[in-house]
N, CA, C and O atoms as a Tinker XYZ file with bonds, in Angstrom:
   424  protein
     1  N    102.392000  -46.964000  125.967000    73     2
     2  CA   102.235000  -46.624000  124.661000    64     1     3
     3  C    101.088000  -45.853000  124.317000    63     2     4     5
     4  O    100.052000  -45.909000  124.980000    81     3
     5  N    101.234000  -45.100000  123.262000    73     3     6
     6  CA    99.932000  -44.699000  122.538000    64     5     7
     7  C     99.784000  -45.907000  121.271000    63     6     8     9
     8  O    100.525000  -46.203000  120.334000    81     7
     9  N     98.476000  -46.425000  121.732000    73     7    10
    10  CA    98.675000  -47.592000  121.218000    64     9    11
    11  C     97.147000  -47.473000  119.825000    63    10    12    13
    12  O     96.464000  -46.452000  119.910000    81    11
    13  N     96.886000  -48.179000  119.056000    73    11    14
    14  CA    96.003000  -47.888000  117.838000    64    13    15
    15  C     94.632000  -48.564000  118.886000    63    14    16    17
    16  O     94.999000  -49.343000  119.766000    81    15
    17  N     93.578000  -48.356000  118.813000    73    15    18
    18  CA    92.136000  -48.443000  120.072000    64    17    19
    19  C     90.918000  -48.538000  119.192000    63    18    20    21
    20  O     90.560000  -47.736000  118.329000    81    19
    21  N     90.408000  -49.544000  119.525000    73    19    22
    22  CA    89.006000  -50.000000  118.552000    64    21    23
    23  C     88.036000  -48.662000  118.094000    63    22    24    25
    24  O     87.467000  -48.510000  117.013000    81    23
    25  N     88.039000  -47.810000  119.191000    73    23    26
    26  CA    87.937000  -46.517000  119.584000    64    25    27
    27  C     87.997000  -45.681000  118.477000    63    26    28    29
    28  O     87.046000  -45.160000  117.895000    81    27
    29  N     89.018000  -45.603000  118.261000    73    27    30
    30  CA    89.748000  -44.665000  117.097000    64    29    31
    31  C     89.870000  -43.161000  117.324000    63    30    32    33
    32  O     89.883000  -42.305000  116.439000    81    31
    33  N     89.926000  -43.032000  118.197000    73    31    34
    34  CA    90.810000  -41.885000  119.573000    64    33    35
    35  C     91.407000  -40.896000  119.122000    63    34    36    37
    36  O     91.183000  -40.126000  120.057000    81    35
    37  N     92.130000  -40.179000  118.250000    73    35    38
    38  CA    92.860000  -39.630000  117.764000    64    37    39
    39  C     92.859000  -37.804000  117.740000    63    38    40    41
    40  O     91.943000  -37.009000  117.953000    81    39
    41  N     94.556000  -37.555000  117.324000    73    39    42
    42  CA    95.062000  -36.153000  117.832000    64    41    43
    43  C     96.008000  -35.635000  116.869000    63    42    44    45
    44  O     97.085000  -36.139000  117.188000    81    43
    45  N     96.191000  -34.816000  115.753000    73    43    46
    46  CA    96.176000  -34.581000  114.928000    64    45    47
    47  C     97.079000  -33.356000  115.111000    63    46    48    49
    48  O     96.587000  -32.240000  114.944000    81    47
    49  N     98.460000  -33.503000  115.468000    73    47    50
    50  CA    98.860000  -32.609000  115.568000    64    49    51
    51  C     99.628000  -31.146000  115.444000    63    50    52    53
    52  O    100.286000  -30.302000  116.053000    81    51
    53  N     98.849000  -31.617000  113.803000    73    51    54
    54  CA    98.753000  -30.256000  112.857000    64    53    55
    55  C     97.726000  -28.860000  112.704000    63    54    56    57
    56  O     98.008000  -27.701000  112.398000    81    55
    57  N     96.027000  -29.702000  113.163000    73    55    58
    58  CA    95.441000  -29.336000  113.435000    64    57    59
    59  C     95.090000  -28.575000  115.378000    63    58    60    61
    60  O     94.630000  -27.591000  115.958000    81    59
    61  N     95.803000  -30.090000  115.655000    73    59    62
    62  CA    95.442000  -29.879000  117.024000    64    61    63
    63  C     93.888000  -30.502000  117.477000    63    62    64    65
    64  O     93.258000  -30.177000  118.484000    81    63
    65  N     93.541000  -31.332000  116.593000    73    63    66
    66  CA    92.448000  -31.729000  116.765000    64    65    67
    67  C     91.921000  -33.327000  117.531000    63    66    68    69
    68  O     92.110000  -34.334000  116.849000    81    67
    69  N     91.522000  -33.428000  118.393000    73    67    70
    70  CA    90.862000  -34.661000  118.717000    64    69    71
    71  C     89.413000  -35.028000  118.719000    63    70    72    73
    72  O     88.345000  -34.621000  119.177000    81    71
    73  N     90.017000  -36.240000  117.797000    73    71    74
    74  CA    88.480000  -36.323000  117.338000    64    73    75
    75  C     88.271000  -37.799000  118.151000    63    74    76    77
    76  O     89.276000  -38.461000  118.410000    81    75
    77  N     86.918000  -38.294000  118.546000    73    75    78
    78  CA    86.100000  -39.932000  118.543000    64    77    79
    79  C     85.108000  -40.252000  118.545000    63    78    80    81
    80  O     84.199000  -39.968000  119.325000    81    79
    81  N     85.126000  -41.130000  117.353000    73    79    82
    82  CA    83.626000  -41.336000  116.261000    64    81    83
    83  C     83.526000  -40.087000  115.870000    63    82    84    85
    84  O     84.546000  -39.416000  115.716000    81    83
    85  N     82.496000  -39.663000  115.684000    73    83    86
    86  CA    82.051000  -38.622000  115.123000    64    85    87
    87  C     81.771000  -37.064000  115.463000    63    86    88    89
    88  O     81.189000  -36.232000  114.767000    81    87
    89  N     82.360000  -36.916000  116.747000    73    87    90
    90  CA    82.753000  -35.936000  117.466000    64    89    91
    91  C     84.360000  -35.253000  117.729000    63    90    92    93
    92  O     85.284000  -36.030000  117.967000    81    91
    93  N     84.517000  -34.308000  117.690000    73    91    94
    94  CA    85.662000  -33.637000  118.309000    64    93    95
    95  C     85.905000  -32.122000  118.651000    63    94    96    97
    96  O     85.174000  -31.203000  118.283000    81    95
    97  N     86.971000  -32.010000  119.362000    73    95    98
    98  CA    87.547000  -30.844000  120.140000    64    97    99
    99  C     88.496000  -30.287000  119.575000    63    98   100   101
   100  O     89.227000  -31.111000  119.025000    81    99
   101  N     88.935000  -28.878000  119.418000    73    99   102
   102  CA    89.891000  -28.225000  118.921000    64   101   103
   103  C     90.401000  -27.846000  120.394000    63   102   104   105
   104  O     89.694000  -27.428000  121.311000    81   103
   105  N     92.150000  -28.148000  120.426000    73   103   106
   106  CA    92.800000  -27.984000  121.430000    64   105   107
   107  C     94.145000  -26.739000  121.549000    63   106   108   109
   108  O     94.619000  -26.588000  120.423000    81   107
   109  N     94.743000  -25.980000  122.436000    73   107   110
   110  CA    95.762000  -25.559000  121.958000    64   109   111
   111  C     96.464000  -25.919000  121.804000    63   110   112   113
   112  O     96.427000  -26.999000  122.393000    81   111
   113  N     97.864000  -25.751000  121.027000    73   111   114
   114  CA    98.819000  -25.974000  120.839000    64   113   115
   115  C    100.009000  -26.623000  121.914000    63   114   116   117
   116  O    100.853000  -27.517000  121.859000    81   115
   117  N     99.636000  -25.813000  122.719000    73   115   118
   118  CA   100.043000  -26.061000  124.229000    64   117   119
   119  C     99.274000  -27.584000  125.242000    63   118   120   121
   120  O     99.857000  -28.303000  126.053000    81   119
   121  N     97.500000  -27.658000  124.679000    73   119   122
   122  CA    97.251000  -28.646000  125.152000    64   121   123
   123  C     97.275000  -30.371000  124.340000    63   122   124   125
   124  O     97.120000  -31.560000  124.620000    81   123
   125  N     97.504000  -29.702000  123.495000    73   123   126
   126  CA    97.809000  -31.076000  122.619000    64   125   127
   127  C     99.185000  -31.367000  122.575000    63   126   128   129
   128  O     99.448000  -32.570000  122.567000    81   127
   129  N    100.226000  -30.503000  122.540000    73   127   130
   130  CA   101.885000  -31.192000  123.064000    64   129   131
   131  C    101.301000  -32.022000  124.559000    63   130   132   133
   132  O    101.303000  -33.247000  124.445000    81   131
   133  N    100.955000  -31.638000  125.522000    73   131   134
   134  CA   100.843000  -32.489000  126.703000    64   133   135
   135  C    100.359000  -33.328000  126.570000    63   134   136   137
   136  O    100.969000  -34.385000  126.731000    81   135
   137  N     98.894000  -33.327000  126.178000    73   135   138
   138  CA    98.158000  -34.512000  126.291000    64   137   139
   139  C     99.563000  -35.775000  125.181000    63   138   140   141
   140  O     99.826000  -36.921000  125.545000    81   139
   141  N    100.179000  -35.103000  123.921000    73   139   142
   142  CA   100.697000  -36.110000  123.049000    64   141   143
   143  C    101.951000  -36.690000  123.247000    63   142   144   145
   144  O    102.503000  -37.458000  122.458000    81   143
   145  N    102.473000  -36.228000  124.532000    73   143   146
   146  CA   103.497000  -36.845000  125.949000    64   145   147
   147  C    102.879000  -37.105000  126.397000    63   146   148   149
   148  O    102.885000  -38.312000  126.154000    81   147
   149  N    101.995000  -36.904000  127.150000    73   147   150
   150  CA   101.173000  -38.111000  128.120000    64   149   151
   151  C    100.981000  -39.073000  127.838000    63   150   152   153
   152  O    100.885000  -39.981000  128.663000    81   151
   153  N    100.843000  -39.256000  126.469000    73   151   154
   154  CA    99.797000  -40.442000  125.545000    64   153   155
   155  C    101.160000  -41.087000  125.324000    63   154   156   157
   156  O    101.011000  -42.289000  125.103000    81   155
   157  N    102.637000  -40.649000  125.304000    73   155   158
   158  CA   103.553000  -41.490000  125.313000    64   157   159
   159  C    104.654000  -42.347000  126.155000    63   158   160   161
   160  O    105.444000  -43.287000  126.067000    81   159
   161  N    103.975000  -41.027000  127.323000    73   159   162
   162  CA   104.573000  -41.706000  129.166000    64   161   163
   163  C    103.446000  -42.640000  129.244000    63   162   164   165
   164  O    103.230000  -43.174000  130.332000    81   163
   165  N    102.931000  -42.827000  128.552000    73   163   166
   166  CA   101.554000  -43.485000  129.052000    64   165   167
   167  C    102.006000  -45.515000  129.673000    63   166   168   169
   168  O    102.977000  -46.108000  129.203000    81   167
   169  N    101.423000  -45.909000  130.315000    73   167   170
   170  CA   100.740000  -45.580000  131.252000    64   169   171
   171  C    101.647000  -44.880000  133.169000    63   170   172   173
   172  O    100.997000  -44.466000  134.129000    81   171
   173  N    103.022000  -44.986000  133.101000    73   171   174
   174  CA   103.255000  -44.825000  134.008000    64   173   175
   175  C    102.846000  -43.075000  134.312000    63   174   176   177
   176  O    102.441000  -42.716000  135.417000    81   175
   177  N    103.052000  -41.997000  133.016000    73   175   178
   178  CA   102.571000  -40.819000  132.818000    64   177   179
   179  C    103.976000  -39.553000  133.804000    63   178   180   181
   180  O    104.678000  -39.904000  134.752000    81   179
   181  N    103.969000  -38.815000  133.455000    73   179   182
   182  CA   105.017000  -37.510000  133.797000    64   181   183
   183  C    104.827000  -36.631000  135.080000    63   182   184   185
   184  O    103.719000  -36.247000  135.454000    81   183
   185  N    106.003000  -36.346000  135.721000    73   183   186
   186  CA   106.388000  -35.362000  137.383000    64   185   187
   187  C    105.418000  -34.071000  136.925000    63   186   188   189
   188  O    104.615000  -34.150000  135.995000    81   187
   189  N    105.610000  -32.992000  137.654000    73   187   190
   190  CA   105.215000  -32.259000  136.711000    64   189   191
   191  C    105.980000  -30.749000  136.824000    63   190   192   193
   192  O    105.449000  -29.649000  136.979000    81   191
   193  N    107.195000  -31.035000  136.713000    73   191   194
   194  CA   108.364000  -30.533000  136.296000    64   193   195
   195  C    108.472000  -30.648000  134.664000    63   194   196   197
   196  O    108.501000  -29.719000  133.857000    81   195
   197  N    108.528000  -32.214000  134.386000    73   195   198
   198  CA   108.356000  -32.540000  132.942000    64   197   199
   199  C    106.858000  -32.072000  132.143000    63   198   200   201
   200  O    106.794000  -32.243000  130.926000    81   199
   201  N    106.077000  -31.681000  132.633000    73   199   202
   202  CA   104.880000  -31.655000  132.152000    64   201   203
   203  C    105.232000  -29.821000  131.417000    63   202   204   205
   204  O    105.206000  -29.186000  130.363000    81   203
   205  N    105.486000  -29.712000  132.633000    73   203   206
   206  CA   106.306000  -27.778000  132.466000    64   205   207
   207  C    106.821000  -27.551000  131.715000    63   206   208   209
   208  O    106.732000  -26.484000  131.107000    81   207
   209  N    108.123000  -29.144000  131.265000    73   207   210
   210  CA   109.158000  -28.466000  129.771000    64   209   211
   211  C    108.193000  -28.460000  129.485000    63   210   212   213
   212  O    107.560000  -27.407000  129.563000    81   211
   213  N    107.641000  -29.538000  129.048000    73   211   214
   214  CA   106.864000  -29.726000  127.497000    64   213   215
   215  C    106.062000  -28.432000  126.799000    63   214   216   217
   216  O    105.856000  -28.175000  125.612000    81   215
   217  N    105.692000  -27.719000  128.035000    73   215   218
   218  CA   104.324000  -26.413000  127.985000    64   217   219
   219  C    105.724000  -25.192000  127.451000    63   218   220   221
   220  O    105.633000  -24.581000  126.386000    81   219
   221  N    106.844000  -25.037000  128.332000    73   219   222
   222  CA   106.839000  -24.276000  127.631000    64   221   223
   223  C    107.335000  -23.369000  128.989000    63   222   224   225
   224  O    107.590000  -22.195000  128.721000    81   223
   225  N    107.534000  -23.851000  130.690000    73   223   226
   226  CA   107.289000  -22.811000  131.307000    64   225   227
   227  C    108.156000  -22.705000  132.311000    63   226   228   229
   228  O    108.283000  -23.640000  133.102000    81   227
   229  N    108.961000  -21.426000  132.444000    73   227   230
   230  CA   109.858000  -21.595000  133.187000    64   229   231
   231  C    109.923000  -22.071000  134.983000    63   230   232   233
   232  O    109.762000  -21.435000  136.025000    81   231
   233  N    110.165000  -23.158000  134.739000    73   231   234
   234  CA   110.389000  -23.563000  136.118000    64   233   235
   235  C    111.276000  -22.966000  137.141000    63   234   236   237
   236  O    111.672000  -23.778000  137.976000    81   235
   237  N    111.682000  -21.761000  137.281000    73   235   238
   238  CA   111.865000  -21.152000  138.570000    64   237   239
   239  C    111.568000  -19.601000  138.785000    63   238   240   241
   240  O    112.239000  -18.786000  139.419000    81   239
   241  N    109.981000  -19.352000  137.850000    73   239   242
   242  CA   109.222000  -18.929000  138.551000    64   241   243
   243  C    108.298000  -19.535000  138.214000    63   242   244   245
   244  O    107.412000  -19.301000  139.036000    81   243
   245  N    107.803000  -20.483000  137.157000    73   243   246
   246  CA   106.662000  -20.742000  137.958000    64   245   247
   247  C    105.791000  -21.700000  139.383000    63   246   248   249
   248  O    106.398000  -22.147000  140.356000    81   247
   249  N    104.636000  -21.800000  139.206000    73   247   250
   250  CA   104.036000  -21.951000  140.250000    64   249   251
   251  C    102.944000  -23.026000  139.865000    63   250   252   253
   252  O    102.027000  -22.713000  139.105000    81   251
   253  N    103.071000  -24.519000  140.488000    73   251   254
   254  CA   102.316000  -25.741000  140.684000    64   253   255
   255  C    100.988000  -25.447000  140.262000    63   254   256   257
   256  O    100.421000  -26.036000  139.342000    81   255
   257  N    100.252000  -24.073000  141.285000    73   255   258
   258  CA    98.538000  -24.282000  140.699000    64   257   259
   259  C     98.597000  -23.253000  139.369000    63   258   260   261
   260  O     97.607000  -22.521000  139.344000    81   259
   261  N     99.541000  -23.033000  138.252000    73   259   262
   262  CA    99.603000  -23.169000  137.374000    64   261   263
   263  C     99.110000  -23.926000  136.344000    63   262   264   265
   264  O     98.126000  -23.696000  135.642000    81   263
   265  N    100.232000  -25.277000  136.295000    73   263   266
   266  CA   100.103000  -26.294000  135.910000    64   265   267
   267  C     98.467000  -26.851000  136.242000    63   266   268   269
   268  O     97.905000  -27.210000  135.207000    81   267
   269  N     97.526000  -26.996000  137.634000    73   267   270
   270  CA    96.793000  -27.335000  137.908000    64   269   271
   271  C     95.674000  -26.807000  137.202000    63   270   272   273
   272  O     94.741000  -27.455000  136.728000    81   271
   273  N     95.915000  -25.076000  137.159000    73   271   274
   274  CA    94.783000  -24.514000  136.174000    64   273   275
   275  C     94.647000  -24.955000  135.059000    63   274   276   277
   276  O     93.630000  -25.235000  134.424000    81   275
   277  N     95.969000  -25.035000  134.751000    73   275   278
   278  CA    95.758000  -25.601000  132.456000    64   277   279
   279  C     95.406000  -27.134000  132.903000    63   278   280   281
   280  O     94.350000  -27.411000  132.334000    81   279
   281  N     95.811000  -28.150000  133.615000    73   279   282
   282  CA    94.880000  -29.640000  133.179000    64   281   283
   283  C     93.590000  -29.761000  133.710000    63   282   284   285
   284  O     92.824000  -30.716000  133.579000    81   283
   285  N     93.370000  -28.455000  134.473000    73   283   286
   286  CA    91.813000  -28.547000  135.243000    64   285   287
   287  C     91.038000  -28.062000  133.503000    63   286   288   289
   288  O     89.843000  -28.335000  133.398000    81   287
   289  N     91.531000  -27.580000  132.611000    73   287   290
   290  CA    90.664000  -26.491000  131.666000    64   289   291
   291  C     91.038000  -28.183000  130.707000    63   290   292   293
   292  O     90.060000  -28.877000  130.428000    81   291
   293  N     92.258000  -28.608000  130.351000    73   291   294
   294  CA    92.134000  -30.171000  129.464000    64   293   295
   295  C     90.902000  -30.777000  129.883000    63   294   296   297
   296  O     90.064000  -31.094000  129.039000    81   295
   297  N     90.698000  -30.983000  131.224000    73   295   298
   298  CA    89.734000  -32.037000  131.758000    64   297   299
   299  C     88.258000  -31.504000  131.312000    63   298   300   301
   300  O     87.502000  -32.264000  130.706000    81   299
   301  N     87.916000  -30.310000  131.602000    73   299   302
   302  CA    86.932000  -29.959000  131.111000    64   301   303
   303  C     86.639000  -30.200000  129.348000    63   302   304   305
   304  O     85.583000  -30.556000  128.827000    81   303
   305  N     88.168000  -29.820000  128.563000    73   303   306
   306  CA    87.405000  -29.705000  127.604000    64   305   307
   307  C     87.671000  -31.453000  126.543000    63   306   308   309
   308  O     87.455000  -31.710000  125.359000    81   307
   309  N     88.305000  -32.449000  127.895000    73   307   310
   310  CA    87.737000  -33.998000  126.964000    64   309   311
   311  C     86.312000  -34.937000  128.161000    63   310   312   313
   312  O     86.220000  -36.153000  128.326000    81   311
   313  N     85.312000  -33.714000  128.859000    73   311   314
   314  CA    84.044000  -34.314000  129.518000    64   313   315
   315  C     83.519000  -34.827000  127.810000    63   314   316   317
   316  O     83.138000  -35.986000  127.648000    81   315
   317  N     83.547000  -34.076000  126.906000    73   315   318
   318  CA    82.359000  -35.131000  125.937000    64   317   319
   319  C     82.874000  -36.515000  125.832000    63   318   320   321
   320  O     82.152000  -37.418000  125.409000    81   319
   321  N     84.180000  -36.727000  126.226000    73   319   322
   322  CA    84.597000  -38.282000  125.917000    64   321   323
   323  C     84.495000  -39.511000  126.447000    63   322   324   325
   324  O     85.612000  -39.391000  126.950000    81   323
   325  N     84.201000  -40.478000  126.756000    73   323   326
   326  CA    83.502000  -41.642000  127.728000    64   325   327
   327  C     84.910000  -41.244000  128.330000    63   326   328   329
   328  O     85.857000  -40.788000  127.689000    81   327
   329  N     84.853000  -41.562000  129.987000    73   327   330
   330  CA    85.390000  -41.046000  130.686000    64   329   331
   331  C     86.143000  -42.347000  130.784000    63   330   332   333
   332  O     86.646000  -42.523000  131.893000    81   331
   333  N     86.412000  -43.611000  129.617000    73   331   334
   334  CA    86.833000  -45.147000  129.909000    64   333   335
   335  C     87.784000  -45.481000  129.154000    63   334   336   337
   336  O     88.655000  -46.347000  129.243000    81   335
   337  N     87.382000  -44.224000  127.922000    73   335   338
   338  CA    88.688000  -43.819000  126.474000    64   337   339
   339  C     89.702000  -43.276000  126.897000    63   338   340   341
   340  O     90.849000  -43.668000  126.686000    81   339
   341  N     89.268000  -42.000000  127.748000    73   339   342
   342  CA    90.968000  -40.845000  127.747000    64   341   343
   343  C     90.169000  -40.270000  129.232000    63   342   344   345
   344  O     89.070000  -39.767000  129.463000    81   343
   345  N     91.311000  -40.627000  130.029000    73   343   346
   346  CA    91.250000  -39.529000  131.336000    64   345   347
   347  C     92.674000  -39.429000  131.830000    63   346   348   349
   348  O     93.674000  -40.143000  131.761000    81   347
   349  N     92.307000  -38.035000  132.457000    73   347   350
   350  CA    93.708000  -37.437000  133.211000    64   349   351
   351  C     94.298000  -38.179000  134.061000    63   350   352   353
   352  O     95.083000  -38.838000  133.379000    81   351
   353  N     94.386000  -38.419000  134.906000    73   351   354
   354  CA    94.655000  -38.880000  136.473000    64   353   355
   355  C     96.117000  -38.126000  136.998000    63   354   356   357
   356  O     97.168000  -37.879000  136.408000    81   355
   357  N     95.709000  -37.923000  138.212000    73   355   358
   358  CA    96.478000  -37.156000  139.106000    64   357   359
   359  C     97.696000  -38.161000  140.102000    63   358   360   361
   360  O     97.400000  -38.679000  141.179000    81   359
   361  N     98.579000  -38.225000  139.675000    73   359   362
   362  CA    99.573000  -39.094000  140.264000    64   361   363
   363  C     99.568000  -39.033000  141.984000    63   362   364   365
   364  O    100.658000  -38.824000  142.517000    81   363
   365  N     99.140000  -39.097000  142.295000    73   363   366
   366  CA    99.166000  -38.739000  144.463000    64   365   367
   367  C    100.728000  -37.483000  143.989000    63   366   368   369
   368  O    101.936000  -37.704000  143.916000    81   367
   369  N     99.956000  -36.299000  143.781000    73   367   370
   370  CA   101.033000  -34.873000  144.192000    64   369   371
   371  C    102.450000  -35.033000  143.464000    63   370   372   373
   372  O    103.511000  -34.482000  143.759000    81   371
   373  N    102.193000  -35.888000  142.491000    73   371   374
   374  CA   104.304000  -35.914000  141.994000    64   373   375
   375  C    103.633000  -35.679000  140.241000    63   374   376   377
   376  O    104.498000  -35.483000  139.387000    81   375
   377  N    102.292000  -35.701000  139.812000    73   375   378
   378  CA   102.292000  -35.778000  138.459000    64   377   379
   379  C    100.852000  -35.775000  137.980000    63   378   380   381
   380  O     99.818000  -35.343000  138.489000    81   379
   381  N    101.182000  -36.552000  136.554000    73   379   382
   382  CA    99.502000  -37.043000  135.741000    64   381   383
   383  C    100.555000  -37.778000  135.167000    63   382   384   385
   384  O    101.781000  -37.719000  135.070000    81   383
   385  N     99.050000  -38.922000  134.616000    73   383   386
   386  CA    99.022000  -39.968000  133.680000    64   385   387
   387  C     98.095000  -39.594000  132.888000    63   386   388   389
   388  O     97.539000  -38.570000  133.286000    81   387
   389  N     97.663000  -40.045000  131.836000    73   387   390
   390  CA    96.902000  -39.875000  130.628000    64   389   391
   391  C     96.001000  -41.720000  130.625000    63   390   392   393
   392  O     96.517000  -42.386000  129.728000    81   391
   393  N     95.214000  -42.293000  131.163000    73   391   394
   394  CA    94.305000  -43.498000  130.771000    64   393   395
   395  C     93.765000  -43.217000  129.597000    63   394   396   397
   396  O     92.965000  -42.351000  129.246000    81   395
   397  N     94.440000  -44.265000  128.910000    73   395   398
   398  CA    93.918000  -44.568000  127.592000    64   397   399
   399  C     94.590000  -44.836000  126.221000    63   398   400   401
   400  O     95.746000  -44.498000  125.967000    81   399
   401  N     93.717000  -45.506000  125.317000    73   399   402
   402  CA    94.664000  -45.311000  123.881000    64   401   403
   403  C     94.529000  -44.261000  123.456000    63   402   404   405
   404  O     93.380000  -43.882000  123.685000    81   403
   405  N     95.480000  -43.068000  122.589000    73   403   406
   406  CA    95.622000  -42.518000  121.477000    64   405   407
   407  C     95.979000  -42.653000  120.629000    63   406   408   409
   408  O     96.604000  -43.713000  120.646000    81   407
   409  N     96.032000  -41.972000  119.231000    73   407   410
   410  CA    96.650000  -42.286000  118.260000    64   409   411
   411  C     97.318000  -41.133000  118.149000    63   410   412   413
   412  O     96.536000  -40.341000  118.675000    81   411
   413  N     98.112000  -40.614000  117.860000    73   411   414
   414  CA    99.082000  -39.482000  117.490000    64   413   415
   415  C     99.270000  -39.365000  116.852000    63   414   416   417
   416  O    100.328000  -39.949000  116.620000    81   415
   417  N     98.693000  -38.520000  115.556000    73   415   418
   418  CA    98.834000  -38.108000  114.032000    64   417   419
   419  C     99.757000  -36.706000  113.522000    63   418   420   421
   420  O     99.573000  -35.520000  113.799000    81   419
   421  N    100.419000  -37.112000  112.987000    73   419   422
   422  CA   101.194000  -36.011000  113.047000    64   421   423
   423  C    100.944000  -35.110000  111.680000    63   422   424
   424  O    101.552000  -34.052000  111.519000    81   423
């Protein structure tokens, strides 16, 4: 579950700003939705199709590489944060999981 962490890593769902200490990164609305969904599903994670549904992607016409490209861009945005604080993990060709504590602010 998304829990309060000592590092105060937070995601503001209105501004799509991911903040940690004195640093922040702006996310797209889709990136913020996916990150909050994975935080709520932590540590289990989510299957590919569940993440694509959260993104609003038509599952009949989408390809897995669409999701992989999206997750790769999201990972690049998270590079500035300590990997021990927040990491996107691939779940053996079935989906993704978020490692770390994230506070979701509405």
